[in-house]
Phi, psi and omega in degrees: 000325181297330180296331186272348182299315179299322180295315181298316180296318180292319179299314178298319179297321180294315178296322179294317180297316181298320180294328178284329181283337184267358175239176177063030173247125190219143173217224184073154183303125184081009181056051185266337180248154184243156175254107180237102181278001185256003181209163183286329175203155185207121183257000187235007184281159178207163174221152183253127181296347180274353182288158184213162177250131183242116178262015183271357179293156185223160177250138179238133180260003182275159172088015179221161178286168180296326180292316179294322179296323178296319180296316179294326177296315177296321179295322179297319178299315180297321179302313181295319180297318180299317181296317179299316181295320180294319180294319179296317180296320179296316181297319179297321177299318184287339181265007178272112184290152177223111185283326184265152174287128178302147180304323183293344183252351183290149178280126182250345180289143180290152178279148175294130181298154183298324182293329178290316178299318179296327179296339178259005182072032183249145177251125185303307183301316180298316180295315181295320178295319183289317182293324176295318179301317179294316178305310181298316180298322178295317180298316182292320176299319177300316179299321187264009183053041183268088186290330181294317179292318178298322179296329182288324188256350186248152171293164179304315184296313182293320179297316180297322178295311180297321180297319178298316182291323178292324176299323177295320176297318180296322179295327179276357182057046178239160180219132178266107182280126178233118184203174176057057181281132178227117179285109182268328181197137181208131185219137170276114189257344181198146175214139179209166180220137177216116181054043175080004179253116179269133177244126180243137174246127181233131174258138186223131167250118187232142171262134184200152170274132186211108181207167184244135177239159178268189184293342177263010180067023174275134179289122181245343177215140179083189181230129182269357184257004182211147178280138170278156176241115187235137176255117181248154164245116183249137178241132179232156173230155174207154176263147185250133174266119185274334181274098184257006177082251184239153177294128181290346184268307184246359175068018178288147179293135181234031180301131179059025180275112182280334182283151177271005177255135176288126183288350182263311182250348176083002180287151178285132179245116180278115182282155180278129181243144171293161185298152181289144177238128177281124182250343180205143177218113187237131176278120180255359177157160181204161179197209179241139182282000000 
């Protein structure tokens, strides 16, 4: 029984190490999504840009009897076999396609009614198209270290956070590749206005390729052959111009008219808004597409 103790201890250590290596790896603009190869979806994982991989550890065969050395040699072989089996199993899981959005990632909050959006002078289709465009542009700018574009679309607080994190990636000579974006589900879940500032909350389920490469373009985190599926909650703000001039339908004056309805003919008037600014981006869950 004593001969097997080293093997058991080594096997347990191997499984523990592998479990630690397959979680807590995170990227995406703002490091919002995680790479977890050990489960179908994970909403709570994270990674620290300061973590590192050390290949300098060594194995020593000195200091033991020939019988003990044989046990450790057998244990090492079993250790290698366990690693291979786990990697094969993990790869098979990742190559299993999933056509439907998992229940854990689906948007369940109700959409804001059209009449409420119209009361703010907003068009649903236009807002959804624009917010997804901004999301995609932010992801691409993050990938390319394009600080000017990030500055254009992000609030001061979010921009400063992203800039600090990108500087850390540059120091490590790494790049977070973000590509092949597919809008799977998108809903406007909230809208409000305070002192002329409109705040919009949009939930998005998006499929995208998201992985990290080193300076030699080798993939070191994530998978480049499959899209991740991520559920986000995005918050945007815009300022509203209340002076829209004249009603496009009856040409009645609408100076300082706060309502999006013409008081003369009753037609809907879409007010002019300044461009949307992303103020928050939260990962609510993720899996594989």
